[in-house]
C-alpha positions as a Markdown table, in Angstrom:
| # | Residue | x | y | z |
|---|---|---|---|---|
| 1 | Met | 88.6 | 125.1 | 108.4 |
| 2 | Asp | 84.9 | 124.0 | 108.2 |
| 3 | Phe | 84.8 | 125.8 | 104.8 |
| 4 | Leu | 87.9 | 123.8 | 103.6 |
| 5 | Ala | 86.3 | 120.6 | 104.8 |
| 6 | Arg | 83.0 | 121.3 | 103.0 |
| 7 | Leu | 84.8 | 122.4 | 99.8 |
| 8 | Ala | 87.0 | 119.3 | 99.8 |
| 9 | Asp | 84.0 | 117.0 | 100.4 |
| 10 | Ala | 82.2 | 118.7 | 97.5 |
| 11 | Leu | 85.1 | 118.0 | 95.2 |
| 12 | Trp | 85.9 | 114.5 | 96.3 |
| 13 | Thr | 82.4 | 113.1 | 96.8 |
| 14 | Pro | 81.2 | 111.8 | 94.4 |
| 15 | Trp | 82.8 | 113.5 | 91.4 |
| 16 | Leu | 86.5 | 113.2 | 92.0 |
| 17 | Leu | 86.2 | 109.7 | 93.6 |
| 18 | Gly | 84.4 | 108.6 | 90.5 |
| 19 | Leu | 87.0 | 110.2 | 88.2 |
| 20 | Phe | 89.9 | 108.4 | 89.9 |
| 21 | Leu | 88.1 | 105.1 | 89.7 |
| 22 | Leu | 87.0 | 105.7 | 86.1 |
| 23 | Thr | 90.5 | 106.5 | 85.0 |
| 24 | Gly | 91.9 | 103.4 | 86.6 |
| 25 | Leu | 89.1 | 101.4 | 85.0 |
| 26 | Val | 89.8 | 102.8 | 81.6 |
| 27 | Tyr | 93.5 | 101.9 | 81.7 |
| 28 | Ser | 92.8 | 98.5 | 83.4 |
| 29 | Ala | 90.2 | 97.5 | 80.8 |
| 30 | Gly | 92.1 | 98.9 | 77.9 |
| 31 | Ser | 95.2 | 97.0 | 78.9 |
| 32 | Gly | 93.3 | 93.7 | 79.5 |
| 33 | Leu | 93.9 | 93.9 | 83.2 |
| 34 | Phe | 97.6 | 94.1 | 82.7 |
| 35 | Gln | 98.3 | 94.5 | 86.4 |
| 36 | Leu | 96.7 | 91.1 | 87.1 |
| 37 | Phe | 97.3 | 88.9 | 84.0 |
| 38 | Glu | 100.7 | 90.3 | 83.2 |
| 39 | Cys | 102.0 | 90.4 | 86.8 |
| 40 | Arg | 105.0 | 88.2 | 85.9 |
| 41 | Thr | 106.0 | 90.7 | 83.2 |
| 42 | Trp | 106.0 | 93.8 | 85.4 |
| 43 | Trp | 107.4 | 91.9 | 88.4 |
| 44 | Arg | 110.4 | 90.7 | 86.4 |
| 45 | Ala | 110.8 | 94.2 | 84.8 |
| 46 | Thr | 111.0 | 95.8 | 88.3 |
| 47 | Ala | 111.8 | 93.6 | 91.3 |
| 48 | Gly | 113.4 | 91.0 | 89.1 |
| 49 | Ser | 115.8 | 93.5 | 87.7 |
| 50 | Leu | 117.2 | 94.9 | 91.0 |
| 51 | Leu | 120.2 | 92.6 | 91.1 |
| 52 | Gln | 121.2 | 93.3 | 87.5 |
| 53 | Arg | 124.2 | 95.6 | 86.9 |
| 54 | Arg | 123.3 | 98.7 | 84.9 |
| 55 | Gly | 125.6 | 101.1 | 83.1 |
| 56 | Gln | 126.0 | 104.6 | 84.3 |
| 57 | Lys | 123.7 | 107.1 | 82.5 |
| 58 | Thr | 124.1 | 110.7 | 81.8 |
| 59 | Gly | 121.4 | 113.2 | 81.4 |
| 60 | Gly | 118.8 | 111.3 | 83.6 |
| 61 | Leu | 118.2 | 109.0 | 86.5 |
| 62 | Ser | 118.2 | 105.3 | 86.3 |
| 63 | Pro | 114.7 | 103.7 | 86.6 |
| 64 | Leu | 115.6 | 102.5 | 90.1 |
| 65 | Gln | 116.7 | 106.0 | 91.2 |
| 66 | Ala | 113.5 | 107.4 | 89.8 |
| 67 | Leu | 111.5 | 104.9 | 91.7 |
| 68 | Ala | 113.3 | 105.6 | 94.9 |
| 69 | Thr | 112.7 | 109.4 | 94.5 |
| 70 | Ala | 109.0 | 108.8 | 93.8 |
| 71 | Leu | 108.7 | 106.4 | 96.7 |
| 72 | Ala | 110.4 | 109.0 | 98.9 |
| 73 | Ser | 107.3 | 111.1 | 98.4 |
| 74 | Thr | 104.6 | 108.4 | 98.2 |
| 75 | Met | 105.7 | 106.4 | 101.3 |
| 76 | Gly | 105.1 | 109.3 | 103.6 |
| 77 | Thr | 102.8 | 109.7 | 106.6 |
| 78 | Gly | 99.8 | 108.4 | 104.7 |
| 79 | Ser | 101.3 | 104.9 | 105.0 |
| 80 | Ile | 101.3 | 105.2 | 108.8 |
| 81 | Ala | 99.1 | 108.0 | 110.1 |
| 82 | Gly | 96.8 | 108.2 | 107.0 |
| 83 | Val | 95.7 | 104.6 | 107.2 |
| 84 | Ala | 95.0 | 104.9 | 110.9 |
| 85 | Ala | 93.0 | 108.1 | 110.2 |
| 86 | Ala | 91.0 | 106.3 | 107.5 |
| 87 | Leu | 90.1 | 103.5 | 109.9 |
| 88 | Thr | 88.8 | 106.1 | 112.4 |
| 89 | Leu | 86.8 | 108.1 | 109.9 |
| 90 | Gly | 85.6 | 105.5 | 107.5 |
| 91 | Gly | 85.9 | 102.2 | 109.5 |
| 92 | Pro | 87.6 | 99.0 | 108.4 |
| 93 | Gly | 85.6 | 99.2 | 105.1 |
| 94 | Ala | 87.9 | 102.1 | 104.0 |
| 95 | Val | 90.7 | 99.5 | 103.7 |
| 96 | Phe | 88.7 | 97.6 | 101.1 |
| 97 | Trp | 88.2 | 100.7 | 99.0 |
| 98 | Met | 91.8 | 101.6 | 99.4 |
| 99 | Trp | 92.6 | 98.2 | 97.9 |
| 100 | Val | 90.2 | 98.8 | 95.0 |
| 101 | Ser | 91.7 | 102.2 | 94.4 |
| 102 | Ala | 95.2 | 100.8 | 94.4 |
| 103 | Leu | 94.4 | 97.9 | 92.1 |
| 104 | Leu | 92.9 | 100.3 | 89.5 |
| 105 | Gly | 95.6 | 102.9 | 90.4 |
| 106 | Met | 98.3 | 100.5 | 89.4 |
| 107 | Met | 97.4 | 101.1 | 85.7 |
| 108 | Thr | 96.7 | 104.8 | 86.2 |
| 109 | Ser | 100.2 | 105.0 | 87.6 |
| 110 | Cys | 101.6 | 103.0 | 84.7 |
| 111 | Gly | 99.9 | 105.5 | 82.2 |
| 112 | Glu | 101.3 | 108.5 | 84.1 |
| 113 | Lys | 104.9 | 107.2 | 84.1 |
| 114 | Leu | 104.6 | 106.1 | 80.5 |
| 115 | Leu | 103.4 | 109.5 | 79.3 |
| 116 | Ala | 105.9 | 111.3 | 81.5 |
| 117 | Val | 108.8 | 109.6 | 79.7 |
| 118 | Gln | 107.2 | 109.9 | 76.3 |
| 119 | Tyr | 106.9 | 113.6 | 76.6 |
| 120 | Gln | 110.1 | 114.3 | 78.6 |
| 121 | Arg | 112.3 | 117.2 | 77.6 |
| 122 | Pro | 115.9 | 118.2 | 78.5 |
| 123 | Gly | 116.0 | 121.1 | 81.0 |
| 124 | Pro | 118.3 | 124.1 | 81.0 |
| 125 | Asp | 121.0 | 122.0 | 82.8 |
| 126 | Gly | 120.7 | 119.1 | 80.3 |
| 127 | Arg | 118.9 | 116.9 | 82.7 |
| 128 | Leu | 115.7 | 115.2 | 81.6 |
| 129 | Arg | 112.4 | 116.7 | 82.7 |
| 130 | Gly | 109.0 | 115.0 | 82.5 |
| 131 | Gly | 105.6 | 115.0 | 84.2 |
| 132 | Pro | 101.9 | 116.1 | 83.8 |
| 133 | Met | 102.7 | 119.7 | 82.8 |
| 134 | Tyr | 104.7 | 118.4 | 79.7 |
| 135 | Tyr | 102.1 | 115.9 | 78.5 |
| 136 | Leu | 99.3 | 118.4 | 79.2 |
| 137 | Arg | 101.2 | 121.0 | 77.1 |
| 138 | Asp | 102.7 | 118.8 | 74.4 |
| 139 | Gly | 100.3 | 115.9 | 74.3 |
| 140 | Leu | 97.0 | 117.5 | 75.1 |
| 141 | Arg | 98.0 | 120.8 | 73.5 |
| 142 | Ser | 96.8 | 122.7 | 76.4 |
| 143 | Pro | 99.3 | 125.1 | 78.0 |
| 144 | Leu | 96.5 | 126.5 | 80.1 |
| 145 | Leu | 95.8 | 123.2 | 81.8 |
| 146 | Ala | 99.6 | 122.6 | 82.2 |
| 147 | Ala | 99.8 | 125.9 | 84.1 |
| 148 | Cys | 96.8 | 125.1 | 86.2 |
| 149 | Phe | 98.4 | 121.8 | 87.2 |
| 150 | Cys | 101.5 | 123.6 | 88.3 |
| 151 | Leu | 99.6 | 126.3 | 90.1 |
| 152 | Ala | 97.7 | 123.5 | 92.0 |
| 153 | Cys | 100.8 | 121.4 | 92.6 |
| 154 | Ile | 102.9 | 124.2 | 94.2 |
| 155 | Pro | 100.6 | 124.7 | 97.2 |
| 156 | Ala | 100.1 | 120.9 | 97.4 |
| 157 | Thr | 103.9 | 120.5 | 97.9 |
| 158 | Leu | 103.7 | 123.0 | 100.8 |
| 159 | Ala | 100.7 | 121.3 | 102.4 |
| 160 | Gly | 100.6 | 117.5 | 101.8 |
| 161 | Gly | 104.3 | 117.3 | 100.9 |
| 162 | Asn | 105.6 | 119.4 | 103.7 |
| 163 | Leu | 103.3 | 120.7 | 106.5 |
| 164 | Ile | 101.6 | 117.3 | 107.1 |
| 165 | Gln | 105.0 | 115.5 | 107.0 |
| 166 | Ser | 106.7 | 117.9 | 109.4 |
| 167 | Ser | 103.7 | 117.8 | 111.7 |
| 168 | Ser | 103.8 | 114.0 | 111.8 |
| 169 | Ile | 107.6 | 114.0 | 112.5 |
| 170 | Ala | 107.2 | 116.4 | 115.4 |
| 171 | Ser | 104.1 | 114.7 | 117.0 |
| 172 | Ser | 105.6 | 111.3 | 116.7 |
| 173 | Leu | 108.9 | 112.3 | 118.3 |
| 174 | Glu | 107.1 | 114.2 | 121.0 |
| 175 | Ala | 104.9 | 111.2 | 121.8 |
| 176 | Ala | 107.7 | 108.6 | 121.7 |
| 177 | Phe | 110.6 | 110.5 | 123.2 |
| 178 | Gly | 109.1 | 113.7 | 124.7 |
| 179 | Leu | 111.1 | 116.0 | 122.3 |
| 180 | Pro | 109.8 | 119.5 | 121.9 |
| 181 | Arg | 108.1 | 120.2 | 118.6 |
| 182 | Leu | 109.8 | 123.5 | 117.7 |
| 183 | Pro | 113.5 | 122.2 | 117.9 |
| 184 | Val | 112.4 | 119.2 | 115.9 |
| 185 | Gly | 111.0 | 121.4 | 113.2 |
| 186 | Leu | 114.2 | 123.4 | 113.1 |
| 187 | Val | 116.4 | 120.4 | 112.7 |
| 188 | Thr | 114.1 | 118.9 | 110.0 |
| 189 | Ala | 114.2 | 122.2 | 108.0 |
| 190 | Leu | 118.0 | 122.4 | 108.3 |
| 191 | Leu | 118.5 | 118.8 | 107.1 |
| 192 | Ala | 116.0 | 119.2 | 104.3 |
| 193 | Gly | 117.7 | 122.4 | 103.1 |
| 194 | Leu | 121.1 | 120.8 | 103.0 |
| 195 | Val | 119.7 | 118.0 | 100.7 |
| 196 | Met | 117.7 | 120.4 | 98.5 |
| 197 | Leu | 120.8 | 122.4 | 97.8 |
| 198 | Gly | 122.3 | 119.4 | 96.0 |
| 199 | Gly | 119.4 | 119.2 | 93.5 |
| 200 | Leu | 117.9 | 116.1 | 92.1 |
| 201 | Glu | 121.1 | 114.0 | 92.2 |
| 202 | Arg | 121.4 | 114.5 | 96.0 |
| 203 | Ile | 117.7 | 113.9 | 96.6 |
| 204 | Ala | 117.9 | 110.7 | 94.5 |
| 205 | Ala | 121.0 | 109.6 | 96.4 |
| 206 | Val | 119.5 | 110.2 | 99.8 |
| 207 | Ser | 116.2 | 108.6 | 98.7 |
| 208 | Ser | 118.0 | 105.5 | 97.4 |
| 209 | Ala | 119.5 | 105.0 | 100.8 |
| 210 | Leu | 116.5 | 105.8 | 103.0 |
| 211 | Val | 113.7 | 104.0 | 101.1 |
| 212 | Pro | 115.1 | 100.4 | 101.4 |
| 213 | Ala | 116.0 | 101.0 | 105.1 |
| 214 | Met | 112.7 | 102.4 | 106.1 |
| 215 | Ala | 110.7 | 99.8 | 104.2 |
| 216 | Leu | 112.6 | 96.9 | 105.7 |
| 217 | Leu | 112.3 | 98.4 | 109.3 |
| 218 | Tyr | 108.6 | 99.1 | 109.0 |
| 219 | Leu | 107.6 | 95.9 | 107.2 |
| 220 | Gly | 109.8 | 93.7 | 109.3 |
| 221 | Ser | 108.3 | 95.1 | 112.5 |
| 222 | Gly | 104.8 | 94.9 | 111.1 |
| 223 | Cys | 105.2 | 91.3 | 110.0 |
| 224 | Ala | 106.4 | 90.4 | 113.5 |
| 225 | Val | 103.2 | 91.7 | 115.0 |
| 226 | Leu | 101.1 | 89.9 | 112.4 |
| 227 | Leu | 102.9 | 86.6 | 113.0 |
| 228 | Tyr | 102.3 | 87.0 | 116.8 |
| 229 | His | 98.5 | 87.5 | 116.1 |
| 230 | Trp | 98.3 | 85.3 | 113.0 |
| 231 | Asp | 95.1 | 83.7 | 114.3 |
| 232 | Arg | 93.3 | 87.1 | 114.3 |
| 233 | Ile | 94.1 | 87.9 | 110.7 |
| 234 | Pro | 91.1 | 86.1 | 109.2 |
| 235 | Gly | 88.8 | 88.0 | 111.5 |
| 236 | Ala | 90.4 | 91.3 | 110.6 |
| 237 | Leu | 90.0 | 90.5 | 106.9 |
| 238 | Gly | 86.4 | 89.5 | 107.4 |
| 239 | Leu | 85.7 | 92.8 | 109.2 |
| 240 | Ile | 87.2 | 94.8 | 106.3 |
| 241 | Phe | 85.0 | 93.1 | 103.7 |
| 242 | Ser | 81.9 | 93.2 | 105.9 |
| 243 | Cys | 82.3 | 96.9 | 106.7 |
| 244 | Ala | 83.0 | 97.8 | 103.0 |
| 245 | Leu | 79.4 | 97.4 | 101.9 |
| 246 | Ser | 77.5 | 97.4 | 105.2 |
| 247 | Pro | 79.6 | 99.3 | 107.8 |
| 248 | Ala | 76.7 | 100.2 | 110.1 |
| 249 | Ala | 75.6 | 96.5 | 110.4 |
| 250 | Ala | 79.1 | 95.2 | 110.8 |
| 251 | Ala | 79.9 | 97.7 | 113.5 |
| 252 | Gly | 76.6 | 97.3 | 115.3 |
| 253 | Gly | 75.5 | 100.8 | 114.2 |
| 254 | Gly | 77.5 | 102.5 | 116.9 |
| 255 | Ala | 80.4 | 104.1 | 115.0 |
| 256 | Gly | 78.4 | 106.1 | 112.5 |
| 257 | Trp | 80.3 | 104.8 | 109.5 |
| 258 | Thr | 78.7 | 104.8 | 106.1 |
| 259 | Val | 79.5 | 103.3 | 102.7 |
| 260 | Ser | 80.1 | 106.9 | 101.5 |
| 261 | Ala | 82.5 | 107.6 | 104.3 |
| 262 | Ala | 84.4 | 104.3 | 103.8 |
| 263 | Leu | 84.6 | 104.9 | 100.0 |
| 264 | Arg | 85.8 | 108.5 | 100.4 |
| 265 | Cys | 88.4 | 107.8 | 103.1 |
| 266 | Gly | 89.6 | 104.7 | 101.4 |
| 267 | Val | 90.1 | 106.2 | 98.0 |
| 268 | Ala | 91.4 | 109.6 | 99.3 |
| 269 | Arg | 93.9 | 108.0 | 101.6 |
| 270 | Gly | 94.9 | 105.5 | 98.9 |
| 271 | Val | 95.5 | 108.3 | 96.5 |
| 272 | Phe | 97.6 | 110.1 | 99.1 |
| 273 | Thr | 99.7 | 107.1 | 99.8 |
| 274 | Asn | 100.4 | 106.1 | 96.1 |
| 275 | Glu | 99.7 | 109.4 | 94.3 |
| 276 | Ala | 98.3 | 107.5 | 91.3 |
| 277 | Gly | 96.2 | 110.1 | 89.4 |
| 278 | Leu | 97.8 | 113.1 | 91.1 |
| 279 | Gly | 100.6 | 113.2 | 88.7 |
| 280 | Thr | 103.3 | 114.2 | 91.2 |
| 281 | Ser | 105.4 | 111.0 | 91.2 |
| 282 | Ala | 105.4 | 111.1 | 87.4 |
| 283 | Met | 107.8 | 114.0 | 87.7 |
| 284 | Ala | 110.4 | 111.8 | 89.3 |
| 285 | His | 109.9 | 109.1 | 86.8 |
| 286 | Gly | 110.0 | 111.7 | 84.0 |
| 287 | Ala | 113.6 | 112.2 | 84.8 |
| 288 | Ala | 114.5 | 108.6 | 84.1 |
| 289 | Gln | 116.5 | 107.6 | 81.0 |
| 290 | Val | 115.0 | 104.4 | 79.5 |
| 291 | Asp | 114.8 | 102.8 | 76.0 |
| 292 | His | 111.0 | 102.7 | 76.0 |
| 293 | Pro | 108.3 | 104.7 | 77.9 |
| 294 | Ala | 106.5 | 101.5 | 78.9 |
| 295 | Arg | 109.6 | 100.3 | 80.8 |
| 296 | Gln | 109.1 | 103.1 | 83.3 |
| 297 | Gly | 105.4 | 102.3 | 83.3 |
| 298 | Met | 106.2 | 99.0 | 84.9 |
| 299 | Trp | 107.9 | 100.8 | 87.8 |
| 300 | Gly | 104.7 | 102.8 | 88.2 |
| 301 | Ile | 102.8 | 99.6 | 88.7 |
| 302 | Phe | 105.3 | 98.3 | 91.2 |
| 303 | Glu | 105.3 | 101.7 | 93.1 |
| 304 | Val | 101.5 | 101.4 | 93.8 |
| 305 | Phe | 101.9 | 97.7 | 94.8 |
| 306 | Leu | 104.6 | 98.5 | 97.3 |
| 307 | Ser | 103.3 | 101.7 | 98.8 |
| 308 | Thr | 99.6 | 100.8 | 99.2 |
| 309 | Leu | 98.9 | 97.1 | 98.7 |
| 310 | Leu | 101.9 | 96.1 | 100.8 |
| 311 | Val | 102.9 | 98.8 | 103.3 |
| 312 | Cys | 99.4 | 100.3 | 103.9 |
| 313 | Thr | 97.9 | 96.8 | 104.2 |
| 314 | Val | 100.4 | 95.9 | 106.9 |
| 315 | Thr | 99.5 | 99.1 | 108.8 |
| 316 | Ala | 95.8 | 98.4 | 108.6 |
| 317 | Leu | 96.1 | 94.7 | 109.7 |
| 318 | Val | 98.5 | 95.4 | 112.5 |
| 319 | Ile | 96.0 | 98.0 | 113.9 |
| 320 | Leu | 93.0 | 95.6 | 113.6 |
| 321 | Val | 94.7 | 92.6 | 115.1 |
| 322 | Ser | 96.5 | 94.3 | 117.9 |
| 323 | Gly | 93.4 | 95.0 | 120.0 |
| 324 | Val | 94.3 | 98.6 | 120.7 |
| 325 | Trp | 91.8 | 100.0 | 118.2 |
| 326 | Asn | 88.6 | 101.0 | 119.9 |
| 327 | Pro | 86.7 | 103.7 | 117.9 |
| 328 | Ala | 83.8 | 103.8 | 120.5 |
| 329 | Ala | 86.1 | 105.0 | 123.3 |
| 330 | Pro | 85.8 | 108.8 | 124.0 |
| 331 | Asp | 89.6 | 109.1 | 124.1 |
| 332 | Ala | 90.3 | 106.7 | 121.2 |
| 333 | Leu | 93.7 | 107.0 | 119.6 |
| 334 | Thr | 94.0 | 107.8 | 115.9 |
| 335 | Gly | 96.7 | 108.7 | 113.4 |
| 336 | Ala | 100.4 | 107.9 | 114.2 |
| 337 | Pro | 99.8 | 107.3 | 117.9 |
| 338 | Leu | 97.3 | 104.6 | 117.1 |
| 339 | Thr | 99.8 | 102.8 | 114.8 |
| 340 | Ala | 102.5 | 103.2 | 117.4 |
| 341 | Ala | 100.3 | 101.7 | 120.1 |
| 342 | Ala | 99.4 | 98.8 | 117.8 |
| 343 | Phe | 103.1 | 98.0 | 117.1 |
| 344 | Gly | 104.0 | 98.5 | 120.8 |
| 345 | Ser | 101.3 | 96.0 | 121.9 |
| 346 | Val | 103.6 | 93.2 | 120.8 |
| 347 | Leu | 107.0 | 94.7 | 120.4 |
| 348 | Gly | 106.9 | 97.1 | 123.4 |
| 349 | Arg | 109.0 | 100.2 | 123.3 |
| 350 | Phe | 110.9 | 98.8 | 120.4 |
| 351 | Gly | 107.7 | 98.7 | 118.4 |
| 352 | Gln | 106.8 | 102.2 | 119.3 |
| 353 | Gly | 110.4 | 103.3 | 118.5 |
| 354 | Ala | 110.2 | 101.5 | 115.2 |
| 355 | Val | 107.1 | 103.4 | 114.2 |
| 356 | Ala | 108.5 | 106.7 | 115.3 |
| 357 | Leu | 111.7 | 106.1 | 113.4 |
| 358 | Ser | 109.8 | 104.8 | 110.3 |
| 359 | Leu | 107.6 | 107.8 | 110.4 |
| 360 | Leu | 110.5 | 110.1 | 110.7 |
| 361 | Leu | 112.2 | 108.4 | 107.7 |
| 362 | Phe | 109.0 | 108.2 | 105.7 |
| 363 | Ala | 108.1 | 111.8 | 106.3 |
| 364 | Phe | 111.5 | 113.3 | 105.8 |
| 365 | Ser | 112.0 | 111.4 | 102.5 |
| 366 | Ser | 108.6 | 112.6 | 101.5 |
| 367 | Ile | 109.6 | 116.2 | 102.2 |
| 368 | Leu | 112.6 | 115.8 | 99.9 |
| 369 | Gly | 110.5 | 114.3 | 97.1 |
| 370 | Trp | 107.8 | 116.9 | 97.2 |
| 371 | Ser | 110.4 | 119.7 | 97.3 |
| 372 | Tyr | 111.6 | 118.4 | 93.9 |
| 373 | Tyr | 108.0 | 118.4 | 92.5 |
| 374 | Gly | 107.5 | 122.0 | 93.6 |
| 375 | Glu | 110.7 | 123.1 | 92.1 |
| 376 | Gln | 109.9 | 121.4 | 88.8 |
| 377 | Cys | 106.5 | 123.1 | 88.6 |
| 378 | Leu | 108.0 | 126.5 | 89.4 |
| 379 | Glu | 110.7 | 126.0 | 86.8 |
| 380 | Phe | 108.1 | 125.2 | 84.2 |
| 381 | Leu | 106.1 | 128.3 | 85.0 |
| 382 | Ser | 109.0 | 130.8 | 85.6 |
| 383 | Gly | 112.1 | 129.3 | 84.2 |
| 384 | Gly | 113.6 | 128.8 | 87.7 |
| 385 | Arg | 113.9 | 132.5 | 88.5 |
| 386 | Leu | 111.8 | 132.1 | 91.7 |
| 387 | Leu | 113.5 | 128.9 | 93.0 |
| 388 | Pro | 115.3 | 130.7 | 95.9 |
| 389 | Val | 112.0 | 132.2 | 97.0 |
| 390 | Tyr | 110.2 | 128.8 | 96.8 |
| 391 | Arg | 113.0 | 127.0 | 98.8 |
| 392 | Thr | 112.8 | 129.7 | 101.5 |
| 393 | Val | 109.0 | 129.3 | 101.8 |
| 394 | Phe | 109.2 | 125.5 | 101.7 |
| 395 | Leu | 111.6 | 125.4 | 104.6 |
| 396 | Leu | 109.5 | 127.9 | 106.6 |
| 397 | Cys | 106.5 | 125.6 | 106.0 |
| 398 | Thr | 108.6 | 122.7 | 107.4 |
| 399 | Leu | 109.1 | 124.7 | 110.6 |
| 400 | Ala | 105.5 | 125.8 | 110.7 |
| 401 | Gly | 104.2 | 122.2 | 110.2 |
| 402 | Ala | 105.9 | 121.1 | 113.4 |
| 403 | Val | 103.7 | 123.3 | 115.5 |
| 404 | Trp | 100.4 | 123.3 | 113.5 |
| 405 | Ser | 97.3 | 121.2 | 114.1 |
| 406 | Ala | 97.4 | 118.1 | 112.0 |
| 407 | Gln | 93.7 | 118.0 | 111.6 |
| 408 | Met | 93.7 | 121.4 | 109.9 |
| 409 | Ile | 96.5 | 120.3 | 107.6 |
| 410 | Trp | 94.7 | 117.1 | 106.5 |
| 411 | Gln | 91.7 | 119.1 | 105.3 |
| 412 | Leu | 94.0 | 121.4 | 103.3 |
| 413 | Val | 95.8 | 118.3 | 101.9 |
| 414 | Asp | 92.6 | 116.8 | 100.6 |
| 415 | Leu | 91.6 | 120.1 | 98.9 |
| 416 | Cys | 95.1 | 120.6 | 97.3 |
| 417 | Asn | 95.1 | 117.0 | 96.0 |
| 418 | Ala | 91.7 | 117.5 | 94.5 |
| 419 | Leu | 92.6 | 120.7 | 92.6 |
| 420 | Met | 95.8 | 119.1 | 91.4 |
| 421 | Ala | 94.2 | 115.8 | 90.2 |
| 422 | Leu | 91.5 | 117.4 | 88.0 |
| 423 | Pro | 93.7 | 118.5 | 85.1 |
| 424 | Asn | 95.9 | 115.4 | 85.4 |
| 425 | Leu | 93.0 | 113.0 | 85.3 |
| 426 | Leu | 91.5 | 114.8 | 82.3 |
| 427 | Ala | 94.8 | 114.5 | 80.5 |
| 428 | Leu | 95.1 | 110.8 | 81.4 |
| 429 | Leu | 91.7 | 110.1 | 80.0 |
| 430 | Cys | 92.2 | 112.0 | 76.8 |
| 431 | Leu | 95.6 | 110.5 | 76.2 |
| 432 | Ala | 94.6 | 107.0 | 77.2 |
| 433 | Pro | 94.4 | 105.7 | 73.6 |
| 434 | Gln | 97.9 | 106.9 | 72.9 |
| 435 | Ala | 99.3 | 105.5 | 76.2 |
| 436 | Leu | 97.6 | 102.1 | 75.8 |
| 437 | Ser | 98.8 | 101.9 | 72.2 |
| 438 | Ser | 102.3 | 102.4 | 73.3 |
| 439 | Leu | 102.0 | 99.7 | 76.0 |
| 440 | Arg | 100.5 | 97.3 | 73.5 |
| 441 | Ala | 103.3 | 98.0 | 71.0 |
| 442 | Trp | 105.9 | 97.4 | 73.7 |
| 443 | Arg | 104.2 | 94.1 | 74.7 |
| 444 | Arg | 104.0 | 93.0 | 71.1 |
| 445 | Asp | 107.3 | 94.0 | 69.7 |
| 446 | Gly | 109.6 | 94.7 | 72.6 |
| 447 | Arg | 108.7 | 92.6 | 75.6 |
| 448 | Arg | 110.8 | 89.6 | 74.6 |
| 449 | Lys | 113.8 | 91.9 | 74.0 |
| 450 | Phe | 113.2 | 93.6 | 77.3 |
| 451 | Leu | 113.0 | 90.3 | 79.2 |
| 452 | Arg | 116.3 | 89.2 | 77.6 |
| 453 | Ser | 117.9 | 92.5 | 78.8 |
| 454 | Glu | 119.0 | 90.9 | 82.1 |
| 455 | Asn | 122.6 | 91.0 | 80.8 |
| 456 | Gly | 122.3 | 94.8 | 80.7 |
| 457 | Lys | 123.1 | 95.2 | 77.0 |
| 458 | Asn | 119.8 | 97.0 | 76.2 |
| 459 | Tyr | 120.2 | 99.5 | 79.1 |
């Protein structure tokens, strides 16, 4: 595992970190900081449209179903355990770099979803397909890079999208309720298998039910803790900013944090929680049926805002204000147990139970979303002939993740994410002029029409 850790560090620092930030900067600057100056536009196009009635579509998902399916994978254990791990490894400064990564990643995500819809194709069953492999093959004219992305994505679905999620479910339920890990893994695999058999429609239906419930439960509990410790929030924010550029000075030199560690942990965990730049969630959005690719790009911006800037920020602040975070202690908590202890410091057993249940819902929905990504990549490579084999391996990994060491899996996750991101980021940079041109055209010619579509006539 030391070899995996060294290899992941060599890929992430500084090359891949810089490539993620560069891609987000290119899309942010090229769009005129759309995510900031046009926040009213993307907010009305996403959250503002949730109460509108939409007609039933055939051949694809609705934008909201695509978002729910994507959030099912992005709002996984990274939102709970990953943020706590980033605080332990990189210090509070990692939260600042997570914010920077998310702010830039909002436009990276917009570009991914826009291109996924622009190059979507009908599959053998008539359902729409889209994602990095399609814009790599048809937009960049590189079937080789498309195949490389799929070959990197398939093991990523087994590691970050399955093993780490199953491990977090098992460890959380063991800590909260004393449930043995192996039976938990068996039940998780059984439930995941039942949903996977129903295909994308069943995954989307389950995700559409789970995502709002788990978001309300987790954010509601977190906000209750923050309201109780509202007077400590300014101090926590000050610690985040002071540790971002001078972690050793801010921490008194005792924790061993560095700017490099804060930057790496913040960006890496940010990417894992919102998947902007990985290209995975673009496969869910690529199944959406919309009248313009930029419409789905707005949901890409909203996705990063919700999963990282909102959910992960609540996690980080709750940990910092609760008083249970003590990195200097020899037996200091980290990961999901740290988050559970922070919630429990105010809400007691209800808080710990809320974290355990939220983690279970987050992780289980993430397993469902990533299973779809793996199937899409395998279908692209083999035409779907190996799907039964993949599903069997995927469910076996769900069982194995329940009894594996989480630390070993995190190292494998970082490596898989790096190998998957490289071809996708290259495609995003090369296709940036095309994506930004499409966004500008939508803003210029179609935005007024889109904002008047609240009566549902245009969709």
